[in-house]
Z-matrix of the N, CA and C atoms (Angstrom, degrees):
N
C 1 1.449
C 2 1.530 1 108.67
N 3 1.316 2 115.97 1 128.98
C 4 1.464 3 120.99 2 -179.95
C 5 1.523 4 110.13 3 -79.86
N 6 1.310 5 114.82 4 140.70
C 7 1.458 6 120.45 5 176.62
C 8 1.514 7 107.26 6 -114.25
N 9 1.327 8 116.28 7 127.96
C 10 1.449 9 121.66 8 178.98
C 11 1.520 10 108.57 9 -101.87
N 12 1.324 11 115.40 10 145.24
C 13 1.453 12 120.70 11 -178.84
C 14 1.518 13 109.86 12 -117.44
N 15 1.292 14 115.43 13 142.53
C 16 1.452 15 123.05 14 177.13
C 17 1.515 16 107.35 15 -102.95
N 18 1.324 17 116.79 16 125.62
C 19 1.461 18 121.09 17 179.41
C 20 1.522 19 109.04 18 -94.43
N 21 1.317 20 114.67 19 124.50
C 22 1.460 21 120.95 20 174.35
C 23 1.519 22 105.33 21 -126.07
N 24 1.331 23 114.80 22 108.64
C 25 1.458 24 118.64 23 -174.24
C 26 1.518 25 109.22 24 64.79
N 27 1.326 26 116.42 25 -124.33
C 28 1.461 27 120.87 26 179.03
C 29 1.524 28 111.85 27 -100.18
N 30 1.326 29 117.40 28 0.45
C 31 1.467 30 121.40 29 -178.30
C 32 1.519 31 110.53 30 -101.22
N 33 1.316 32 116.14 31 146.64
C 34 1.460 33 120.37 32 175.37
C 35 1.531 34 108.81 33 -120.65
N 36 1.311 35 114.86 34 144.21
C 37 1.460 36 121.78 35 -178.31
C 38 1.520 37 108.47 36 -129.74
N 39 1.345 38 116.95 37 141.29
C 40 1.466 39 118.16 38 174.39
C 41 1.536 40 108.66 39 -58.99
N 42 1.323 41 116.21 40 123.94
C 43 1.464 42 120.54 41 -173.07
C 44 1.522 43 112.05 42 -63.68
N 45 1.323 44 117.70 43 -34.69
C 46 1.457 45 118.25 44 -176.86
C 47 1.528 46 111.93 45 -60.43
N 48 1.315 47 118.36 46 -41.87
C 49 1.462 48 119.12 47 -177.82
C 50 1.527 49 111.87 48 -81.38
N 51 1.334 50 117.46 49 -43.66
C 52 1.456 51 119.83 50 -178.64
C 53 1.520 52 111.15 51 -67.98
N 54 1.336 53 117.42 52 -45.42
C 55 1.466 54 120.49 53 -179.52
C 56 1.524 55 110.52 54 -62.62
N 57 1.333 56 117.21 55 -40.07
C 58 1.471 57 119.48 56 176.62
C 59 1.521 58 110.14 57 -62.39
N 60 1.334 59 116.94 58 -41.58
C 61 1.461 60 120.50 59 -179.83
C 62 1.531 61 110.83 60 -63.56
N 63 1.340 62 116.89 61 -44.99
C 64 1.470 63 120.31 62 178.82
C 65 1.520 64 109.74 63 -62.98
N 66 1.336 65 117.19 64 -44.21
C 67 1.463 66 120.61 65 179.27
C 68 1.526 67 110.18 66 -60.16
N 69 1.340 68 116.61 67 -45.52
C 70 1.462 69 120.48 68 -179.51
C 71 1.519 70 111.12 69 -62.89
N 72 1.344 71 117.60 70 -39.51
C 73 1.460 72 120.39 71 179.56
C 74 1.520 73 110.79 72 -61.56
N 75 1.331 74 116.87 73 -42.22
C 76 1.453 75 121.21 74 -175.03
C 77 1.518 76 112.66 75 -84.65
N 78 1.311 77 118.93 76 -18.98
C 79 1.450 78 121.48 77 -173.38
C 80 1.525 79 113.97 78 -119.61
N 81 1.313 80 116.80 79 16.36
C 82 1.455 81 120.37 80 178.71
C 83 1.514 82 109.09 81 -110.95
N 84 1.297 83 114.94 82 129.84
C 85 1.452 84 121.39 83 -179.12
C 86 1.519 85 109.23 84 -97.33
N 87 1.313 86 115.59 85 131.40
C 88 1.459 87 120.74 86 173.77
C 89 1.523 88 107.75 87 -89.46
N 90 1.326 89 117.00 88 118.18
C 91 1.465 90 121.62 89 177.75
C 92 1.518 91 107.01 90 -90.64
N 93 1.330 92 118.26 91 114.50
C 94 1.467 93 119.70 92 -177.12
C 95 1.527 94 112.29 93 -67.88
N 96 1.328 95 115.76 94 141.92
C 97 1.467 96 121.04 95 178.30
C 98 1.528 97 111.88 96 -64.62
N 99 1.329 98 116.46 97 -22.63
C 100 1.468 99 120.14 98 -179.38
C 101 1.518 100 111.92 99 -69.74
N 102 1.326 101 116.57 100 -20.29
C 103 1.456 102 119.65 101 -176.56
C 104 1.519 103 112.36 102 80.31
N 105 1.326 104 117.08 103 10.23
C 106 1.464 105 121.53 104 179.17
C 107 1.523 106 108.60 105 -112.97
N 108 1.320 107 116.05 106 133.06
C 109 1.452 108 121.59 107 -179.36
C 110 1.524 109 108.06 108 -134.04
N 111 1.320 110 115.87 109 132.44
C 112 1.459 111 120.42 110 179.43
C 113 1.530 112 108.70 111 -87.61
N 114 1.334 113 117.38 112 113.41
C 115 1.461 114 122.67 113 179.42
C 116 1.523 115 110.17 114 -97.38
N 117 1.322 116 116.03 115 134.78
C 118 1.461 117 122.07 116 172.95
C 119 1.528 118 107.45 117 -132.33
N 120 1.335 119 116.42 118 150.20
C 121 1.468 120 117.98 119 176.92
C 122 1.524 121 111.02 120 -70.31
N 123 1.315 122 116.05 121 139.85
C 124 1.454 123 122.18 122 177.98
C 125 1.526 124 106.96 123 -92.18
N 126 1.316 125 116.07 124 110.34
C 127 1.464 126 121.90 125 -179.17
C 128 1.528 127 109.01 126 -88.28
N 129 1.319 128 115.39 127 123.34
C 130 1.457 129 121.90 128 178.87
C 131 1.523 130 106.25 129 -145.50
N 132 1.328 131 116.01 130 100.97
C 133 1.457 132 120.80 131 -173.60
C 134 1.527 133 112.68 132 -58.00
N 135 1.326 134 117.94 133 -39.74
C 136 1.456 135 120.41 134 -178.32
C 137 1.523 136 110.62 135 -64.85
N 138 1.320 137 117.75 136 -50.78
C 139 1.459 138 121.05 137 -179.80
C 140 1.530 139 110.30 138 -63.70
N 141 1.322 140 116.73 139 -39.90
C 142 1.462 141 119.77 140 -179.13
C 143 1.524 142 111.61 141 -67.17
N 144 1.334 143 117.78 142 -26.80
C 145 1.468 144 119.45 143 178.65
C 146 1.525 145 112.33 144 -82.96
N 147 1.333 146 117.95 145 -27.56
C 148 1.466 147 121.43 146 -176.95
C 149 1.524 148 113.93 147 -107.02
N 150 1.334 149 116.78 148 -15.01
C 151 1.457 150 120.66 149 -168.24
C 152 1.514 151 115.10 150 -89.14
N 153 1.334 152 113.82 151 -166.66
C 154 1.460 153 123.22 152 -173.02
C 155 1.529 154 109.83 153 -129.72
N 156 1.321 155 115.56 154 144.74
C 157 1.459 156 120.99 155 177.92
C 158 1.528 157 109.66 156 -53.26
N 159 1.300 158 116.01 157 133.95
C 160 1.466 159 121.73 158 -176.16
C 161 1.531 160 111.59 159 -62.68
N 162 1.335 161 116.45 160 -22.07
C 163 1.472 162 120.72 161 -179.91
C 164 1.523 163 112.39 162 -99.46
N 165 1.323 164 116.99 163 8.95
C 166 1.456 165 120.80 164 -174.92
C 167 1.516 166 114.19 165 -90.03
N 168 1.330 167 114.17 166 176.13
C 169 1.466 168 121.00 167 -176.28
C 170 1.532 169 112.15 168 -68.46
N 171 1.331 170 118.60 169 -29.26
C 172 1.467 171 120.65 170 178.74
C 173 1.522 172 110.22 171 -60.01
N 174 1.330 173 116.42 172 -48.44
C 175 1.466 174 120.65 173 -179.77
C 176 1.523 175 109.87 174 -65.00
N 177 1.313 176 116.51 175 -42.43
C 178 1.464 177 120.13 176 -178.73
C 179 1.525 178 111.59 177 -63.26
N 180 1.317 179 117.15 178 -39.24
C 181 1.464 180 119.67 179 -177.16
C 182 1.527 181 112.77 180 -80.96
N 183 1.336 182 116.48 181 -44.63
C 184 1.461 183 118.53 182 -167.71
C 185 1.527 184 114.57 183 -107.66
N 186 1.317 185 118.93 184 -32.61
C 187 1.465 186 119.65 185 178.54
C 188 1.528 187 112.24 186 -86.34
N 189 1.320 188 118.22 187 -30.11
C 190 1.469 189 121.06 188 -177.33
C 191 1.534 190 112.69 189 -54.02
N 192 1.340 191 119.83 190 -46.02
C 193 1.473 192 118.28 191 179.40
C 194 1.531 193 113.48 192 -65.49
N 195 1.323 194 117.19 193 -20.93
C 196 1.463 195 121.19 194 179.60
C 197 1.529 196 109.72 195 -86.96
N 198 1.329 197 116.70 196 -49.95
C 199 1.466 198 121.74 197 -176.59
C 200 1.521 199 113.18 198 -76.21
N 201 1.305 200 116.32 199 -35.57
C 202 1.454 201 121.32 200 -171.81
C 203 1.525 202 109.62 201 97.10
N 204 1.324 203 116.96 202 156.66
C 205 1.467 204 119.76 203 -174.85
C 206 1.524 205 114.25 204 -66.32
N 207 1.315 206 118.33 205 -40.59
C 208 1.467 207 119.47 206 -177.17
C 209 1.525 208 110.85 207 -67.50
N 210 1.310 209 117.76 208 -42.53
C 211 1.465 210 120.48 209 177.88
C 212 1.529 211 110.46 210 -62.46
N 213 1.318 212 116.58 211 -40.79
C 214 1.463 213 120.05 212 178.61
C 215 1.520 214 110.51 213 -62.44
N 216 1.324 215 117.06 214 -42.92
C 217 1.469 216 119.92 215 178.76
C 218 1.527 217 111.63 216 -67.89
N 219 1.312 218 118.06 217 -34.89
C 220 1.471 219 120.25 218 175.95
C 221 1.528 220 109.43 219 -60.83
N 222 1.324 221 116.89 220 -43.63
C 223 1.462 222 120.44 221 178.81
C 224 1.521 223 111.38 222 -63.74
N 225 1.321 224 116.74 223 -40.70
C 226 1.475 225 120.54 224 178.46
C 227 1.523 226 110.91 225 -64.86
N 228 1.322 227 116.82 226 -43.97
C 229 1.475 228 119.95 227 178.13
C 230 1.516 229 111.05 228 -63.83
N 231 1.317 230 116.87 229 -36.68
C 232 1.469 231 120.07 230 177.43
C 233 1.523 232 110.38 231 -64.58
N 234 1.326 233 117.51 232 -40.47
C 235 1.467 234 120.38 233 177.08
C 236 1.533 235 110.33 234 -62.50
N 237 1.324 236 117.15 235 -37.97
C 238 1.467 237 120.29 236 175.92
C 239 1.529 238 110.53 237 -62.52
N 240 1.333 239 116.30 238 -40.41
C 241 1.465 240 120.74 239 177.62
C 242 1.526 241 109.60 240 -60.58
N 243 1.327 242 117.26 241 -42.43
C 244 1.463 243 120.50 242 -178.36
C 245 1.524 244 112.00 243 -70.46
N 246 1.328 245 117.66 244 -25.67
C 247 1.465 246 119.33 245 173.62
C 248 1.525 247 109.87 246 -63.25
N 249 1.326 248 116.01 247 -40.12
C 250 1.471 249 120.63 248 -179.23
C 251 1.530 250 112.09 249 -82.18
N 252 1.325 251 116.88 250 -33.63
C 253 1.470 252 122.45 251 -177.32
C 254 1.536 253 108.57 252 -130.87
N 255 1.331 254 117.92 253 83.87
C 256 1.469 255 121.39 254 -172.35
C 257 1.534 256 115.14 255 -57.86
N 258 1.325 257 117.75 256 -25.08
C 259 1.467 258 120.09 257 -179.66
C 260 1.521 259 112.37 258 -99.17
N 261 1.323 260 116.24 259 2.00
C 262 1.452 261 120.69 260 178.85
C 263 1.512 262 112.58 261 102.80
N 264 1.310 263 115.41 262 168.58
C 265 1.458 264 122.25 263 179.45
C 266 1.529 265 108.78 264 -165.76
N 267 1.308 266 115.62 265 170.83
C 268 1.456 267 120.72 266 175.86
C 269 1.520 268 108.53 267 -88.43
N 270 1.329 269 116.09 268 131.03
C 271 1.468 270 120.72 269 -179.56
C 272 1.525 271 109.73 270 -114.47
N 273 1.305 272 114.05 271 151.39
C 274 1.454 273 122.47 272 177.44
C 275 1.527 274 107.51 273 -89.85
N 276 1.324 275 117.09 274 109.59
C 277 1.460 276 121.04 275 -177.72
C 278 1.519 277 112.64 276 -66.83
N 279 1.329 278 116.71 277 -28.35
C 280 1.470 279 120.41 278 176.44
C 281 1.520 280 108.79 279 -61.82
N 282 1.335 281 116.18 280 -45.78
C 283 1.460 282 121.00 281 179.72
C 284 1.524 283 111.24 282 -67.85
N 285 1.333 284 117.15 283 -45.03
C 286 1.460 285 119.59 284 -179.86
C 287 1.524 286 111.05 285 -60.79
N 288 1.315 287 117.00 286 -43.98
C 289 1.463 288 120.39 287 178.60
C 290 1.528 289 110.46 288 -61.87
N 291 1.323 290 117.05 289 -42.66
C 292 1.469 291 120.74 290 -179.30
C 293 1.522 292 111.14 291 -63.01
N 294 1.345 293 117.68 292 -37.20
C 295 1.468 294 119.48 293 179.44
C 296 1.520 295 111.89 294 -68.40
N 297 1.322 296 116.76 295 -15.92
C 298 1.461 297 121.30 296 177.36
C 299 1.528 298 111.80 297 -101.34
N 300 1.325 299 116.15 298 6.39
C 301 1.455 300 120.22 299 178.33
C 302 1.512 301 114.14 300 81.89
N 303 1.332 302 117.08 301 19.64
C 304 1.456 303 121.66 302 -179.32
C 305 1.522 304 110.31 303 -120.54
N 306 1.320 305 115.26 304 161.17
C 307 1.460 306 118.62 305 171.54
C 308 1.526 307 107.49 306 -98.90
N 309 1.317 308 115.83 307 157.52
C 310 1.460 309 120.36 308 178.00
C 311 1.511 310 108.39 309 -104.55
N 312 1.307 311 115.42 310 132.03
C 313 1.461 312 121.18 311 173.11
C 314 1.517 313 107.16 312 -132.02
N 315 1.334 314 116.19 313 134.53
C 316 1.456 315 120.38 314 177.73
C 317 1.523 316 108.76 315 -61.93
N 318 1.286 317 116.10 316 150.40
C 319 1.460 318 120.40 317 -178.85
C 320 1.514 319 110.29 318 108.09
N 321 1.325 320 114.96 319 172.47
C 322 1.463 321 119.40 320 -172.85
C 323 1.524 322 114.56 321 -96.37
N 324 1.318 323 118.60 322 0.55
C 325 1.459 324 119.52 323 -173.30
C 326 1.526 325 115.49 324 -105.23
N 327 1.318 326 117.79 325 0.63
C 328 1.461 327 118.77 326 177.39
C 329 1.528 328 108.98 327 -75.36
N 330 1.335 329 118.05 328 154.72
C 331 1.472 330 119.80 329 179.24
C 332 1.537 331 112.67 330 -56.23
N 333 1.331 332 117.17 331 -39.41
C 334 1.457 333 119.85 332 -179.96
C 335 1.531 334 110.65 333 -66.44
N 336 1.329 335 117.24 334 -44.55
C 337 1.467 336 121.32 335 179.45
C 338 1.527 337 110.84 336 -63.61
N 339 1.324 338 117.53 337 -39.88
C 340 1.470 339 120.48 338 177.79
C 341 1.527 340 111.06 339 -64.05
N 342 1.325 341 117.12 340 -36.22
C 343 1.466 342 120.29 341 178.24
C 344 1.527 343 111.12 342 -69.21
N 345 1.321 344 116.91 343 -39.59
C 346 1.468 345 119.72 344 174.25
C 347 1.526 346 109.98 345 -61.32
N 348 1.313 347 116.08 346 -42.45
C 349 1.466 348 120.78 347 179.27
C 350 1.529 349 110.83 348 -62.70
N 351 1.329 350 118.21 349 -36.15
C 352 1.473 351 121.33 350 176.97
C 353 1.529 352 110.66 351 -62.58
N 354 1.336 353 116.38 352 -37.51
C 355 1.471 354 119.84 353 176.62
C 356 1.529 355 110.16 354 -59.74
N 357 1.320 356 116.61 355 -39.51
C 358 1.463 357 121.42 356 177.96
C 359 1.532 358 109.94 357 -71.12
N 360 1.314 359 116.27 358 -46.27
C 361 1.456 360 121.54 359 -176.28
C 362 1.532 361 112.35 360 -59.45
N 363 1.342 362 117.27 361 -36.01
C 364 1.459 363 120.80 362 -178.16
C 365 1.529 364 112.89 363 -95.87
N 366 1.332 365 117.27 364 10.74
C 367 1.452 366 120.80 365 172.43
C 368 1.517 367 115.57 366 80.41
N 369 1.317 368 117.81 367 20.19
C 370 1.460 369 121.22 368 176.96
C 371 1.523 370 112.01 369 -95.05
N 372 1.301 371 116.52 370 -11.91
C 373 1.465 372 121.63 371 178.52
C 374 1.517 373 107.94 372 -150.08
N 375 1.333 374 114.73 373 157.45
C 376 1.460 375 119.65 374 176.01
C 377 1.520 376 108.90 375 -151.18
N 378 1.337 377 116.33 376 143.15
C 379 1.466 378 118.34 377 176.08
C 380 1.525 379 109.79 378 -59.80
N 381 1.309 380 115.89 379 144.14
C 382 1.463 381 119.98 380 179.28
C 383 1.522 382 109.25 381 -93.74
N 384 1.308 383 114.87 382 150.04
C 385 1.460 384 119.71 383 177.01
C 386 1.522 385 110.69 384 -89.49
N 387 1.335 386 116.42 385 -20.21
C 388 1.464 387 120.60 386 -176.32
C 389 1.526 388 112.62 387 -77.39
N 390 1.323 389 117.34 388 -25.11
C 391 1.459 390 121.47 389 -176.15
C 392 1.528 391 107.74 390 -133.64
N 393 1.313 392 117.24 391 125.89
C 394 1.473 393 121.27 392 -175.14
C 395 1.525 394 112.17 393 -56.68
N 396 1.310 395 117.70 394 -43.72
C 397 1.461 396 121.59 395 178.74
C 398 1.523 397 108.93 396 -107.36
N 399 1.329 398 115.69 397 55.17
C 400 1.451 399 120.33 398 -176.11
C 401 1.513 400 112.47 399 -120.58
N 402 1.320 401 114.05 400 155.11
C 403 1.457 402 120.98 401 -179.77
C 404 1.521 403 108.23 402 -142.83
N 405 1.326 404 116.29 403 124.63
C 406 1.464 405 121.40 404 173.08
C 407 1.525 406 107.16 405 -90.81
N 408 1.326 407 116.40 406 129.45
C 409 1.466 408 121.64 407 -174.11
C 410 1.526 409 109.06 408 -124.92
N 411 1.316 410 115.92 409 136.86
C 412 1.471 411 120.84 410 178.26
C 413 1.525 412 110.50 411 -72.13
N 414 1.319 413 115.70 412 142.48
C 415 1.466 414 122.57 413 170.55
C 416 1.516 415 110.54 414 -96.68
N 417 1.323 416 115.18 415 -15.28
C 418 1.461 417 122.26 416 -176.62
C 419 1.527 418 107.67 417 -125.62
N 420 1.323 419 115.51 418 132.71
C 421 1.463 420 120.75 419 179.71
C 422 1.525 421 109.82 420 -87.51
N 423 1.306 422 117.13 421 137.53
C 424 1.468 423 118.75 422 175.99
C 425 1.530 424 110.03 423 -71.44
N 426 1.323 425 116.77 424 159.25
C 427 1.466 426 118.71 425 173.18
C 428 1.532 427 109.58 426 -59.19
N 429 1.295 428 115.92 427 147.48
C 430 1.458 429 122.06 428 -178.18
C 431 1.525 430 110.44 429 -67.31
N 432 1.320 431 116.80 430 127.14
C 433 1.462 432 121.98 431 177.60
C 434 1.530 433 109.36 432 -73.69
N 435 1.316 434 115.78 433 153.73
C 436 1.466 435 121.14 434 -177.34
C 437 1.524 436 111.85 435 -57.43
N 438 1.324 437 117.60 436 -35.94
C 439 1.477 438 119.18 437 -179.27
C 440 1.520 439 111.59 438 -63.17
N 441 1.352 440 117.46 439 -28.12
C 442 1.457 441 120.65 440 177.11
C 443 1.521 442 111.24 441 -83.00
N 444 1.324 443 117.09 442 -32.33
C 445 1.471 444 120.23 443 176.66
C 446 1.526 445 108.64 444 -59.95
N 447 1.318 446 116.75 445 -37.77
C 448 1.462 447 121.05 446 179.78
C 449 1.526 448 112.29 447 -66.34
N 450 1.331 449 117.63 448 -20.19
C 451 1.467 450 121.31 449 179.39
C 452 1.522 451 112.52 450 -89.75
N 453 1.337 452 117.22 451 -9.36
C 454 1.462 453 120.35 452 -178.88
C 455 1.522 454 110.48 453 -70.89
N 456 1.333 455 117.48 454 151.69
C 457 1.469 456 119.20 455 170.51
C 458 1.531 457 109.34 456 -59.01
N 459 1.318 458 118.36 457 151.43
C 460 1.469 459 120.63 458 -175.41
C 461 1.537 460 113.86 459 -53.04
N 462 1.318 461 117.62 460 -40.56
C 463 1.468 462 119.26 461 -178.67
C 464 1.526 463 111.17 462 -64.64
N 465 1.333 464 117.50 463 -36.82
C 466 1.464 465 120.44 464 178.20
C 467 1.526 466 111.89 465 -75.25
N 468 1.319 467 117.43 466 -31.71
C 469 1.471 468 119.81 467 176.21
C 470 1.521 469 109.77 468 -63.49
N 471 1.324 470 116.91 469 -40.25
C 472 1.473 471 121.11 470 176.69
C 473 1.525 472 109.34 471 -64.80
N 474 1.333 473 116.94 472 -45.91
C 475 1.468 474 121.17 473 179.26
C 476 1.530 475 110.50 474 -61.49
N 477 1.326 476 117.46 475 -38.62
C 478 1.459 477 121.10 476 178.65
C 479 1.523 478 110.52 477 -63.27
N 480 1.330 479 116.96 478 -45.39
C 481 1.464 480 120.11 479 179.31
C 482 1.523 481 111.11 480 -63.46
N 483 1.325 482 117.73 481 -37.60
C 484 1.466 483 120.87 482 175.27
C 485 1.525 484 110.09 483 -64.62
N 486 1.325 485 116.95 484 -41.19
C 487 1.462 486 122.08 485 179.13
C 488 1.535 487 110.12 486 -58.68
N 489 1.325 488 115.45 487 -41.28
C 490 1.457 489 120.73 488 -178.47
C 491 1.523 490 112.54 489 -68.85
N 492 1.340 491 117.07 490 -35.50
C 493 1.469 492 120.07 491 -171.71
C 494 1.522 493 114.47 492 -101.04
N 495 1.327 494 118.76 493 -22.84
C 496 1.466 495 121.01 494 -174.66
C 497 1.524 496 110.39 495 -125.56
N 498 1.338 497 117.78 496 103.29
C 499 1.477 498 120.48 497 -178.05
C 500 1.531 499 113.80 498 -60.40
N 501 1.328 500 118.05 499 -22.93
C 502 1.470 501 118.97 500 -178.09
C 503 1.524 502 112.49 501 -67.93
N 504 1.336 503 118.65 502 -23.46
C 505 1.468 504 119.65 503 179.21
C 506 1.526 505 111.48 504 -78.78
N 507 1.326 506 117.07 505 -8.97
C 508 1.463 507 120.79 506 179.82
C 509 1.513 508 112.71 507 -80.02
N 510 1.315 509 117.59 508 -13.33
C 511 1.455 510 120.64 509 -178.38
C 512 1.525 511 108.34 510 -76.23
N 513 1.315 512 114.55 511 122.88
C 514 1.461 513 121.14 512 179.58
C 515 1.522 514 106.93 513 -110.74
N 516 1.353 515 118.95 514 131.52
C 517 1.459 516 119.07 515 -179.79
C 518 1.524 517 110.93 516 -59.20
N 519 1.315 518 114.95 517 144.82
C 520 1.460 519 118.93 518 178.78
C 521 1.517 520 109.86 519 -67.68
N 522 1.313 521 115.68 520 159.18
C 523 1.456 522 121.35 521 178.99
C 524 1.526 523 109.85 522 -58.69
N 525 1.334 524 116.43 523 -39.65
C 526 1.463 525 120.65 524 -179.16
C 527 1.528 526 110.48 525 -63.86
N 528 1.331 527 116.58 526 -42.44
C 529 1.456 528 120.07 527 -178.91
C 530 1.520 529 111.26 528 -64.64
N 531 1.302 530 117.07 529 -38.21
C 532 1.464 531 120.10 530 -179.77
C 533 1.525 532 110.19 531 -66.98
N 534 1.328 533 117.63 532 -43.27
C 535 1.457 534 120.77 533 -176.51
C 536 1.519 535 113.18 534 -79.73
N 537 1.346 536 118.37 535 -16.44
C 538 1.436 537 119.19 536 -179.05
C 539 1.521 538 112.63 537 -85.04
N 540 1.342 539 116.61 538 -7.03
C 541 1.465 540 119.19 539 178.69
C 542 1.530 541 108.73 540 -75.58
N 543 1.351 542 116.45 541 138.24
C 544 1.473 543 118.45 542 179.91
C 545 1.523 544 110.38 543 -66.64
N 546 1.313 545 114.08 544 149.02
C 547 1.466 546 120.74 545 179.04
C 548 1.511 547 109.57 546 -114.12
N 549 1.297 548 115.47 547 137.24
C 550 1.471 549 119.99 548 173.95
C 551 1.516 550 108.30 549 -97.35
N 552 1.286 551 115.14 550 120.69
C 553 1.470 552 119.09 551 -178.55
C 554 1.509 553 109.59 552 -112.00
């Protein structure tokens, strides 16, 4: 097995351990024991110009199988928070978890904490440096990378390719149109 070394100044470090440590530092979310987390919107001009509304059909169809349902709902709830508080606010994680049908437990191993961590792991959220118990969260989802398209079920991979090539498949019926259709019971 080959070992790669990272040179920093005159010192070298085995890349596997140092790179993992750097990755963990940047991609690990600290869940505060207080159950309070300061959410702020993550501003990214490139993603916001190319991406999709976090509450839209693109995220529901193509990101949901990658992120998981709880992480997707956390992102949607965060977008709702930003609608009310455009510069961010402190949220009660106990309440947010309860609105998603989960309980909140301090630590990194609860289902809610793991879902928050998935948001960080997939680049939808990042710890903030300005606030110790803070999290910057995207309001706009980036386009799906090819490595994630390969993880989609075959039917969704086909739908994704159609989405990319045919703008007419992007039209989603309005809520009113769906509910105004007669139902046979």
